[in-house]
N, C-alpha and C positions, 0 to 999 in steps of 0.2 A: 575271449572269442565270442563272436556274435552267434546267437542261436535263434534262427527263425524270427527275426524281429518285426516282420511285417505281417502280410496277410496269409491266406489259407494254403494248406499243404496240398490241396486237391483242386487245381484250377481247371478242371476238365472243360468247363463252359467256354474258356478262352479259346480252346482249340478250334471251335467252329464259329466263334463270334467275332474275334478280333481280326479286322482286315489289315492289309498291308499298310495303309495310311494311318490307321489307329496305332499299329505297333510302332511305327516310326515317329509319330507325333500325336500321342494320345495318352491314355491312362497307364501304359506300360513304358513310356519313354524314359522315365527316370530310372527304371530297373535295367533297361537295355543299355543305358549309357555307362553302366559300371563295367570296367574291364573284366572279361571272362563270361559276361552274360550272353553275348552274341555268339553265333556259330561261325567259327573260322577254321576249326580243326576237323579233319575227317575222322569218322569213328574208329578207324584202324589205329589211330594214335593211342587209344586206350590199351592196346595190346602190349605196349612197351612201358617200362617204368617212367613215371613222370619226373621231370627235373625237380631239384630241391626248391628252386625259386617258384616254379609253378605250383607245387604242393603247398608251400607256405602262403602264396597269394590266394589260392582257393580256400584254404582254411580260414584265413583272415577275413575273407569276403562272405563266408557262409551265412546265409539267411534265406528265409523261405522263398520269396519271389525270385531271388537270384538263382536259386536251385531250380525252381519250376519253369524258368525260361528255357531250360534244356540246352543251354549254350556250352561253351568250352569247359567251364568249371563243373557243370552238371555231369559231364563224363567222369570227372574225378569223384564227385560225391556219390554217384550211383554205385561205384565199386569200393568206396572207402568211407561209408557213412559212420562206421564205428569210431572214426577219428574225430567226429564232430558231436556225436550224441552218446550218452551212456548206453551200454548194450548188455543184455543178458542172453543166455544161450539155452537151447533145448538140444540135448545130446541124442544121437541116434542109437540104434541097437549096436552092440559091440561087434557083431559079425556083419561085415560089409558084404553086400550082395551085388556083384558086378552085373551090369545089364548087357545082354547079348546084342551085338550089332548085326543087322541084316540090311545094310544100306541099299536102298532102291535108287539106283542111279537115274532112273527115268523120271522120278518125281519132280525134279527141278524144272523140267520142260513140260511134263504132262499136266501139271496143276497150273491153271491160269485164272486170273481175276482182273476185274476192272479197277483202274486207278485214275487219278486226275491226269496222268500222262498217257492214258489209253490202256488197252488190254496188255497185260504183262505176264510173263511166266514167273513162277515162284523164284527160280534162280535169278532172274533179272531184278525182281523186287528186293530180294534179300541184300543185294549189294548196291542198289540204287542210292546215289548220294542224297536225294531229297527225303528219304525215309529213315535213314540212320539206324538201321537194324544192327544190333550188336551180336545177337545170337538167336537161333531158332532150332528147335528139336521136335521131332515127331516120333511117337512110339505106337506101333501097331502090334497087337497080340503079344505084348510084353517085350518086343524087340525094337531097338532104335532103328528106324528106317530112313531117317533124314536128320542131318545135323550140319549146321554151318555156324561159324564164329567170325563174322566180318569185323566185329569191333570189340572182342574180348577173347580171353583164353579159357579153355575148358575148366580150369580150376579157379578162375576168378569168381568171387561172389558179386552179386548185383542186387539192387533193391527191387522188390516185387511191386511196390506201389499198391494200388487198390486190389489186386488179386489176393492180397493178405486178408481181405474181408471174408474170403471163402474159408479160411481157417476158423473164423469166428462162427460162421454158419454151421460148420461141421461140429465144432465142440458143443454148440447149443443143441444140435440134434442128438449127439451122443448123451448129453445130460438128460434129455427127454427120454431117450430109450432106457436109460438106467433108472428112470423114475424120480430123478432129483428135481425136475421142474416140469411145469405144465405150461405149454406155450399159449394156452387160452387164458391164462391168468394175467394179471396186470404187471407191467414193468416194476411198479412200486412194491410189489410183493417180494421182489428179489433185490431191489435197490431201494431200501427204505429211506435213504437220504433224500429221495425225490418225492416222498409223500407230502401232501399238502400243496403241491404245485400242479401245473397243467399236465404233468405226466400221469396224474390220477386218471384212471379210465382208459389208458392206452394198453391194449393187449400186447404181450411180448411178441407174438407172431407178427402183428402189424409193425412193430418196431424193427424186427428182423427183416421185414419186407420194405422198410423205409417208407411207411405210410402212416406216420404218427398223427397227422393232422396238426403238427406244430411247425412254426416258422423257422425251420433249420436247414432249408434246402440250399445247396451250393449252386448259385446262379451267378452270371456275370455281374449283375448289380450288387449282390451281396458280397462277392469276392473282392470287389474293388472299393467297397464302402468300409472305411476303417472303424465305423461305429456299429457295424452289423454284428449280430450275435455269433455268426459263424467265424468272422475275423477275430473277434474277442476269444472265441473258443480255441482257435488254432494258435493264437498268440500265447494264451495261457498254457497250452500243451507243452510249449518249449521254453517256459520261464520268462517270456517277454511280457512287458506291461501292456495294459490297455493302450492301443495306439493313439487314442484321443485324450484320455485323462491321465495317462502315466501311472495309473493304479495297478498294483500287482494283483491279479485275480486267480482264483482256483477254477479249473475247467469245469468241475461238477457244479460249483456254485453258479457259474454262468448258465449252464443248461437248466438249472432250476427256474431261471427267468424266461424260458421259452414261452412264447405266446401262441395261443390257438389261432388257426387260420379261420377267419369268419366263414361260416356256412360249410365247413369241411369237417367230417368226422374221421376218426382213425379208420384206416383201411380204404378210404375213398380214392386217394391219389398217391402214386409212387413219386416221392420227392427225394432225390438222392442226397444223402447226408452222412459224412464220415462220423459226425458227432454221435449219431444214433448207434453206430457200430461200437463205439467206446463204452456206451452204457451196457451193452451186452458183455463186453470184456469184463467190466466190473462185476456184473452178475455172476459170471463164471468163476471169477476169483473168489467171490464170497461163498459160493456154493461148495467149491472144492477146498476152500481155505488154503489156497496157494497163490503164488504169483502166476501171471499168465504164462511165462516161460515154463514153469513147472507143470501147470495144467496141460499145456500142449505137449510137453515131454512125456508125461505119464500116460496121457490118453492117445497120443498119436506118434510122435517122432521116435520114442524109445522102441517102437515096434517096427520101424522102418530101417532097412539095411542101407541107409544113406552113407555117403562118403564123409560128410562134414556135419558139424553142428549147424542148427538153424539160429540165425542171429535176430534178436528182437531189440529194436532201438526204442529208447525209453523217454518218457516225460521226466521232468525234474522230481516228481513225487514217486517215481519208480514204476508207474503204469506203462505197460507196453503199448506202443502205437500200432496196435494190430490192424488198424484200418488201412495201413499202407507201408509202414517202415519195417519190413522183414527182408533179410538178405540171405541168399543161398547161391550155390552154383546153378547153372542152367539145368544140369541133369537132376540135381536134387529138387528143383522146382518141378520138373516133369515127374519125379517120383511121387510127389504129393498128388498129382493128378492120377497116377496109376492106382492109388488105393481105392478109387471109385470104380475101377474096371474089373472085368473077369480075370485079368492078369495080375491082380494084386499080389499074388504069391511070388511074382518075379522080383518084387521089391520089398515086401514086408514079411516078417517072420510069423505074423498072425494076422487074421483078418480084422480090419478096423471098421470098415463101412459095411454094415449088414444090408441086406435087401430092404429092410424096413427103414433104415436111416437114409439110404439112397432115394427111396420113394418119397420120403418126407422132404428131402432137398429138391426133388424134381416136381413135386406136386403141391407146393404150399403157396403158390402165387395166385394173383387175381388178374384175370385178363383185362377187365374193365379199368381197374386202377392203373395197370401198366400202360394201357393205351392213352390214358389221360396224362401220363407223365412226360416230362421233357425229353427223356432218353429214347422214347419209342421210335420217333422218326429217324433219328440217327442210326440206331441199331438196325432198323429195317433197311436203310440205305446201305450200310456197311456189309450186311449179309445178303442183300438182294432178295430177302424174304422176311416175313414177319415172324419174330419169335412169339412164343405163346404168352410168356410173361416173365417177369423177374421173380426170384424165389430165394429166400433164406440167404441173402447177401450176394447171390449170383445175379449179374446184370440181365442175363437172358437164358431162358430154357425153351427148347424147341419141341415140336410135337413128337419128334423121335427120341426125346429124353436127353439130348445133348445139352451141356451147360457151358456158359462162357462168362468170364469176368475180365474186364478191361482195367488198365492202370494208366495213370498220368504219364506223359511223355513217352508213351508207347510200350506198355507191357501187356501181356495177356496170357490167359490159360483157357484152353478149350478141351472139354472132356466129353467123349461120346461113348458111354458104357455099352450101348447096343452094338457098336462097331468095334469095340475094344480099342479105342484110339485116344491118344492124348497129344496135344500140341501146345507148346509154350514158346514164348519169345520175350526178349529184352531189347529195348531201344533207348536212345537218348535223343528224342525227336521234339524240338521246341515248337514255338508258336508263331514265329515270324516266317511268312512265305519266302521261299518255296517249300519250307518245312511245315510240319504240323499234321499232315494227313496220315492216319494209321489205317491201313487196309489189310494188315496181316490176318485179321480174324476171318476174312472171307477166304483167303488161301487155305487156312486150316480147315474150315468146314468143307471146302471143295476136296481137299486131300483126304479127309475122313470118308467122304462119299466115294472117291475114286478107289480107295483101298478096300473099303468095307462092302461096296456094292458090286465089285467086279470079281 
């Protein structure tokens, strides 16, 4: 079976950069020509079992860019990734804690936001065929106030994509609170295999904020360049050879070759990179002397009254791809968000996120570095206001303390501790117009304000 044989698992830059003509006759053409890469099936197809032929075709075609195009086969991968990648598990607390429902029937029409089709209600957006939302849930004061499943069933697991990075930021903050690490120290103090490379002198906090000063950023040029370090990294993650030389490489060895960006010091510019997240995963594993699945189980998931295990999809060497390949139900995704809110006791048997840890996650960014980064303009447009900065693996933190993390092909988590609100969503939304625009984050922030300020 093929395992991500081409480029990067996080092609976020493509969503805003690839035009219709490019997608049809450009760098993505060879990927879109493969059966199953294009979007022909409505998302509601995923609510029923797939035919045996479709399942086998999807499994045989499995590789990175094919998945990232968000087409028909991606619907299958997003709910069945453990069939293609080795997987480990974090088990929840044995005592399940059902969430109370207090559905607010008015939210679907009351919450409105601007999309490329014009202003739209939440109810309209959630089922619009151009946005391919599969599930959305909102929780206010510990109760589910809104839930829709246009393209999945409540018990289906779905891949988080990059919201998984928030699990890494949390674990690192917990390790700091316990005194096991000091975020002002260098990355190489906790990952000694990187000593003697350009990682020397990079503070761990700058790495967590994706401001290493190293050339590891995920951009359109780097994602479609088979010789780039980020493409080599993603290829190695999944056991694929270097796409240019055919050499089998180790992901950490590749990161040892990262070059410094001329004239840029650590902390200067926010440059989005999943590779940097994986370095923090390795640091956490070494500090706790456990695999990532066990680290997360011991520190977080074993305390949560979730319904199901959290699935961690793995590299060939057994390292969890925590920068994106985590699978849970939509409700359990929302439970993760709840542990950051005053209603944590509605989902967890003990408190996980202290006031100090929450403040660290909310207040560790740098406004200037964020504004220099490529994601600033897009996030400002998507929310209709400027976030304060990114922080500890979260894409955006707002002046009111709300946090947001986006994921490829349309996943997201929005947590507003002050308003005691959590919103999460899953999608399979590819890159070829009329698809590709994700505006759900704006609806979530408007819903939080609507519920919390009225």
